[in-house]
Legacy VTK file of the C-alpha trace (Angstrom):
# vtk DataFile Version 3.0
C-alpha trace
ASCII
DATASET POLYDATA
POINTS 180 float
61.634 -10.103 4.885
60.839 -13.743 5.670
58.197 -12.567 8.136
56.589 -10.399 5.438
56.442 -13.380 3.051
54.707 -15.389 5.745
52.152 -12.647 6.260
51.470 -12.454 2.555
51.021 -16.214 2.418
48.562 -16.153 5.278
46.522 -13.454 3.613
46.434 -15.296 0.322
45.353 -18.447 2.107
42.463 -16.671 3.700
41.195 -15.247 0.445
40.949 -18.475 -1.526
38.478 -20.638 0.454
34.905 -20.289 -0.638
31.357 -21.441 -0.211
29.164 -22.385 -3.118
26.447 -20.093 -4.418
23.760 -22.317 -2.910
25.061 -21.705 0.618
22.845 -19.854 3.043
22.941 -16.152 2.223
21.081 -14.939 5.300
22.228 -11.380 5.924
21.667 -11.685 9.690
24.620 -14.059 10.026
27.908 -12.813 11.421
31.438 -13.226 10.032
30.652 -13.436 6.350
31.114 -11.640 3.068
28.117 -11.630 0.748
28.658 -11.040 -2.979
25.282 -10.809 -4.667
23.443 -13.939 -3.526
26.581 -15.880 -2.537
27.715 -15.903 1.088
31.265 -16.726 2.239
32.024 -17.451 5.901
35.058 -15.718 7.415
36.720 -17.489 10.361
39.827 -15.407 11.013
41.188 -11.902 10.614
44.707 -10.543 10.308
45.831 -6.988 11.005
49.293 -5.837 9.955
50.395 -2.220 10.331
53.134 -1.333 7.876
54.648 2.134 7.680
51.804 4.478 6.618
49.095 1.858 6.086
47.331 -1.105 7.636
46.849 -4.410 5.884
43.532 -6.018 6.867
42.505 -9.478 5.746
39.752 -11.970 6.419
39.711 -15.657 5.540
37.591 -18.740 5.814
40.448 -20.614 7.495
40.929 -20.775 11.266
43.862 -19.237 13.123
45.260 -22.749 13.669
45.101 -23.509 9.932
46.787 -20.198 9.128
49.569 -20.893 11.603
50.018 -24.396 10.148
50.363 -22.910 6.661
53.426 -20.995 7.891
55.031 -24.388 8.526
54.290 -25.691 5.043
50.810 -27.183 5.411
48.874 -26.934 2.141
45.504 -25.222 2.376
42.747 -25.752 -0.182
39.476 -23.929 -0.813
40.764 -20.685 0.650
38.620 -17.532 0.490
40.697 -14.418 1.026
39.624 -10.792 1.475
42.338 -8.169 1.682
42.393 -4.393 1.999
45.293 -1.989 2.471
44.009 1.085 4.286
45.989 4.327 4.017
46.207 5.065 7.759
48.793 4.310 10.445
46.394 2.069 12.370
42.729 1.147 12.548
40.525 3.441 14.621
37.319 2.271 16.350
34.289 4.114 15.013
36.121 5.139 11.826
34.758 4.570 8.316
37.331 4.155 5.561
35.915 5.129 2.165
37.171 3.721 -1.107
39.530 6.721 -1.405
41.170 5.644 1.899
41.733 2.096 0.628
44.864 1.640 -1.487
44.121 -1.926 -2.563
41.120 -4.183 -2.166
40.482 -7.729 -3.358
38.398 -10.802 -2.593
39.419 -14.130 -4.124
37.658 -17.441 -3.490
38.495 -21.117 -3.843
42.268 -20.773 -3.971
45.093 -22.848 -2.555
48.199 -22.200 -0.508
51.226 -24.330 -1.452
54.595 -23.785 0.221
53.383 -20.454 1.616
52.343 -19.245 -1.842
48.772 -18.417 -2.795
47.677 -19.933 -6.122
44.566 -20.241 -8.247
41.266 -18.829 -7.063
38.521 -16.736 -8.602
38.286 -13.011 -8.076
34.922 -11.737 -6.815
35.849 -8.043 -6.700
38.826 -5.710 -6.513
39.728 -2.051 -6.636
41.788 -2.243 -9.843
41.825 -5.228 -12.119
41.467 -6.562 -15.624
37.690 -7.218 -15.568
35.897 -3.864 -15.334
32.628 -5.499 -14.166
34.316 -6.832 -11.000
35.870 -3.492 -10.042
34.257 -1.771 -7.063
32.999 1.730 -7.788
31.908 2.802 -4.316
31.901 1.610 -0.756
33.617 1.560 2.595
34.894 -0.444 5.556
33.761 0.592 9.037
35.789 -0.423 12.083
33.209 -0.660 14.851
35.550 -1.951 17.565
39.277 -2.610 17.619
40.949 -3.650 20.847
43.786 -5.904 21.964
41.790 -9.098 21.514
38.814 -8.273 19.271
37.910 -6.551 16.031
34.412 -5.791 14.797
33.927 -4.393 11.335
31.489 -4.112 8.480
32.034 -3.576 4.795
29.840 -2.453 1.925
30.839 -2.061 -1.716
29.197 -1.970 -5.113
30.772 -3.507 -8.189
30.628 -1.822 -11.599
28.100 -4.446 -12.752
25.715 -3.401 -9.933
26.350 -6.399 -7.667
26.291 -5.426 -4.003
28.962 -6.682 -1.620
28.488 -6.595 2.142
29.940 -8.279 5.166
30.692 -8.301 8.850
33.347 -9.745 11.086
33.389 -9.860 14.890
36.074 -11.849 16.661
39.705 -12.269 17.529
42.469 -11.532 15.059
46.101 -12.296 14.371
48.238 -9.182 14.823
51.322 -9.144 12.654
53.645 -6.280 13.508
56.149 -5.800 10.697
56.951 -2.178 11.626
59.839 -3.204 13.893
61.646 -5.378 11.314
LINES 1 181
180 0 1 2 3 4 5 6 7 8 9 10 11 12 13 14 15 16 17 18 19 20 21 22 23 24 25 26 27 28 29 30 31 32 33 34 35 36 37 38 39 40 41 42 43 44 45 46 47 48 49 50 51 52 53 54 55 56 57 58 59 60 61 62 63 64 65 66 67 68 69 70 71 72 73 74 75 76 77 78 79 80 81 82 83 84 85 86 87 88 89 90 91 92 93 94 95 96 97 98 99 100 101 102 103 104 105 106 107 108 109 110 111 112 113 114 115 116 117 118 119 120 121 122 123 124 125 126 127 128 129 130 131 132 133 134 135 136 137 138 139 140 141 142 143 144 145 146 147 148 149 150 151 152 153 154 155 156 157 158 159 160 161 162 163 164 165 166 167 168 169 170 171 172 173 174 175 176 177 178 179
């Protein structure tokens, strides 16, 4: 259970760091999530299989910063994308539509204190209190997924018509909670 709390903390930390709306929004860049005209750099990914689903998250914090947060280091300005996909594991070449995604959320500019995610501003989610921020269509495509690398893309549309897109290509932290 302690390991699961650590994983949740890491994911929350990733979600809360953000870039400002005047940051470069060039769509040719890699490892970013673009919400409308705002672009948010993603520096690390986490993959955690859990029973009948896979928890996937991206953050603007590095793997070293994430690992330090497990030891109590406070993280500020955390951007954190998270999706729970209703499959046993991620499959290269597979596209997961919104119906395959149990939960989905992207929160920016949050903080992690004592392994707890706090504050932050939601950019989109699958189910939430602000109908304009709810995604109405979209998908995540896993292009490559191997022992040391994951490449993926995502595209969603919010109810207010704002387009969300992103890519990530790099290493990831694998958290295996299925054996606990």
